[in-house]
C-alpha positions as CSV (number, residue, x, y, z in Angstrom):
1,M,69.5,156.9,134.2
2,F,66.2,157.7,133.3
3,K,65.1,161.2,132.0
4,P,61.6,162.4,131.4
5,K,60.9,162.9,127.4
6,T,60.2,166.5,127.6
7,L,63.8,167.4,129.3
8,I,65.5,165.1,127.1
9,T,63.8,166.8,124.0
10,G,64.6,170.2,125.6
11,I,68.3,169.3,125.7
12,V,68.4,167.9,122.4
13,L,66.6,170.9,121.1
14,I,69.2,173.3,123.0
15,G,72.2,171.2,121.1
16,L,70.8,170.9,118.1
17,C,69.8,174.7,118.0
18,A,73.6,175.3,118.5
19,A,74.7,173.0,115.7
20,A,73.3,175.3,113.3
21,V,74.9,178.3,114.5
22,L,78.2,176.5,114.8
23,V,78.4,174.6,111.2
24,S,77.1,178.0,109.8
25,R,80.5,179.7,110.7
26,H,82.8,178.1,108.8
27,V,85.9,179.4,107.3
28,L,86.9,179.2,103.7
29,Q,90.1,178.1,102.9
30,R,91.5,177.0,99.4
31,D,93.5,173.8,99.0
32,M,93.1,171.7,95.5
33,G,93.9,168.3,97.4
34,G,91.5,165.7,97.3
35,P,89.0,164.5,100.0
36,Q,90.7,163.0,103.1
37,T,88.9,159.6,104.2
38,L,89.4,158.8,108.4
39,G,87.7,156.5,110.2
40,A,85.1,153.6,109.2
41,V,81.5,155.4,110.8
42,K,80.9,156.8,107.5
43,V,81.9,154.1,105.6
44,R,79.4,151.7,103.3
45,G,81.2,148.7,101.8
46,D,84.6,147.1,102.0
47,L,87.1,149.1,103.4
48,R,89.4,147.4,101.0
49,A,87.4,147.9,97.9
50,P,89.5,149.3,94.9
51,V,86.8,151.9,93.9
52,E,85.9,154.9,96.8
53,I,83.2,157.3,96.3
54,V,83.5,160.0,98.6
55,E,79.8,162.0,98.8
56,F,79.6,165.3,100.0
57,S,76.0,165.5,100.6
58,D,73.0,167.6,102.4
59,F,70.1,165.7,103.7
60,Q,68.0,168.6,102.7
61,C,69.1,168.7,99.1
62,P,66.4,167.3,96.7
63,A,69.2,166.2,94.1
64,C,71.3,164.2,97.2
65,Q,68.0,162.4,97.8
66,L,67.6,161.5,94.1
67,V,70.8,160.0,93.6
68,Q,70.7,157.7,96.3
69,P,68.9,154.8,94.1
70,L,71.7,155.2,91.7
71,L,74.5,154.8,94.4
72,K,72.6,151.7,95.7
73,S,72.5,150.3,92.1
74,L,76.4,150.7,91.9
75,D,76.8,149.0,94.8
76,E,74.5,146.2,93.6
77,K,76.2,146.1,90.1
78,Y,79.7,146.0,91.4
79,P,79.5,144.0,94.8
80,G,82.2,144.3,97.2
81,Q,84.2,146.5,94.5
82,I,83.2,150.0,95.9
83,R,83.3,151.7,99.4
84,L,81.2,154.9,99.7
85,V,82.7,157.7,101.9
86,F,79.9,159.8,103.6
87,K,81.1,163.7,103.9
88,H,79.0,166.5,105.7
89,F,78.1,169.6,103.6
90,P,74.7,171.3,104.7
91,L,74.1,174.4,102.8
92,A,73.6,177.6,104.6
93,G,70.2,177.9,102.7
94,H,68.6,174.6,104.2
95,A,67.0,175.9,107.6
96,W,67.3,172.7,109.4
97,S,70.5,170.9,107.7
98,G,72.7,171.7,110.5
99,Q,70.6,169.9,112.8
100,L,70.1,167.0,110.7
101,H,73.8,166.6,109.7
102,L,74.2,166.6,113.8
103,A,71.8,163.9,114.8
104,A,73.1,161.6,112.0
105,E,76.6,162.2,113.1
106,C,75.6,161.5,116.9
107,A,73.6,158.2,115.4
108,G,77.1,157.3,113.9
109,E,78.6,157.4,117.6
110,Q,76.2,154.6,118.6
111,G,76.9,152.8,115.2
112,R,74.0,153.6,113.5
113,F,74.8,156.2,111.4
114,W,73.8,154.7,107.9
115,E,70.4,153.7,109.1
116,Y,69.9,157.4,110.2
117,H,71.3,158.6,107.0
118,D,68.6,156.6,105.0
119,A,65.5,157.6,107.2
120,L,66.6,161.2,107.1
121,Y,66.2,161.0,103.2
122,A,63.3,158.7,103.4
123,A,61.6,161.6,105.4
124,Q,63.2,164.8,103.6
125,K,59.8,166.2,102.2
126,E,58.3,166.5,105.7
127,L,61.6,167.6,107.6
128,G,61.7,170.3,104.8
129,G,59.0,172.6,106.3
130,T,59.1,175.0,108.8
131,E,58.4,173.2,111.7
132,D,61.8,172.5,114.0
133,P,62.5,168.8,113.3
134,T,63.8,167.9,117.0
135,V,61.2,165.5,117.9
136,R,61.1,163.7,114.5
137,L,65.0,163.2,115.1
138,L,64.4,162.1,118.4
139,G,62.0,159.7,117.1
140,F,64.0,158.1,114.4
141,A,66.7,157.9,117.3
142,K,64.2,156.2,119.5
143,T,63.3,153.9,116.3
144,L,66.7,152.7,115.7
145,G,67.2,151.4,119.3
146,L,69.5,154.4,120.3
147,D,70.5,155.4,123.7
148,L,68.4,158.8,123.9
149,D,70.7,159.9,126.9
150,I,73.8,159.2,124.8
151,F,72.3,161.0,122.1
152,A,71.4,163.9,124.1
153,V,75.0,164.0,125.6
154,C,76.4,164.0,121.7
155,V,74.0,166.6,120.4
156,T,74.7,169.2,123.4
157,G,78.5,168.6,123.2
158,P,81.3,170.1,121.0
159,D,82.5,166.8,119.5
160,A,80.2,165.9,116.5
161,A,79.4,169.5,115.9
162,K,83.1,169.9,115.2
163,R,83.5,167.1,112.8
164,V,80.4,168.0,110.7
165,T,81.8,171.5,110.6
166,A,85.3,169.9,109.8
167,E,83.8,168.0,106.7
168,R,82.0,171.1,105.6
169,A,85.3,173.0,105.5
170,E,87.3,170.5,104.1
171,G,84.7,170.7,101.0
172,E,84.9,174.2,100.6
173,K,88.7,173.5,100.5
174,L,87.8,171.5,97.5
175,L,86.0,174.6,96.3
176,L,82.4,172.5,96.3
177,R,79.6,174.9,95.4
178,S,76.8,172.3,95.0
179,T,75.6,169.1,96.4
180,P,75.8,166.2,96.0
181,T,79.4,166.4,94.6
182,F,81.2,163.1,94.6
183,F,85.1,161.9,94.1
184,I,85.4,158.5,92.2
185,N,89.0,157.4,93.1
186,G,90.1,161.2,93.0
187,T,87.9,162.1,89.8
188,R,85.1,164.5,90.5
189,V,81.3,164.2,89.5
190,V,78.8,166.5,90.3
191,G,75.2,166.1,90.3
192,P,73.0,163.5,89.7
193,R,72.8,163.8,86.0
194,E,76.4,163.9,85.8
195,M,76.6,161.0,88.3
196,E,74.3,159.2,86.2
197,S,76.2,159.4,82.6
198,E,79.9,159.1,84.3
199,A,80.1,157.1,87.5
200,D,79.5,153.6,85.5
201,K,82.8,154.7,83.1
202,I,84.8,155.9,85.8
203,I,84.6,152.7,88.0
204,A,84.7,150.4,84.8
205,K,88.0,152.0,83.9
206,A,89.1,151.7,87.6
207,L,88.5,148.0,87.9
208,E,90.3,147.5,84.5
209,E,93.5,149.5,85.5
210,K,93.5,147.1,88.7
211,K,93.7,144.5,86.5
212,K,96.8,145.5,84.8
């Protein structure tokens, strides 16, 4: 059913604002278990790949954007050997982070999470100001060919917001304090600098052990 653009924008705005509140109301529970991998919506790469990189990230975090080319280079260096799993970890200090993560999660419901993910990082500087990003987020959805009615239902409903909040809580159980934080086959790696110095060694070791 057709809805005027202004109405869709208003619906999405309400949903995204509500998401910011919901995501911020998380409860810290301490649990030293590893990250949980469920479903394939936010998995890039072969699900059977021997190396799993779980990334807890924030779309408004400059360091998270900075590390993206490194992740791409690792995938190119080890073709078919890595699966990247994305986990939402919006930080409270970033004004629009909750909205951005909710929008990406809803893009994932239509099979376009990674394209939306890339668009958010590419526009990170523009999305970091004081202006509400709702119109831009709708623009990304339209550019990617998403059904805007379905997108609006998603961002105003509870399910996607609960998934974002659950992944944020999962990171807190793992005692995450900053983004990006990675788990490479269970080994914790924090930040772009450590990722650059350690990731290749951890991956190479994992692949070597697989041969034994």
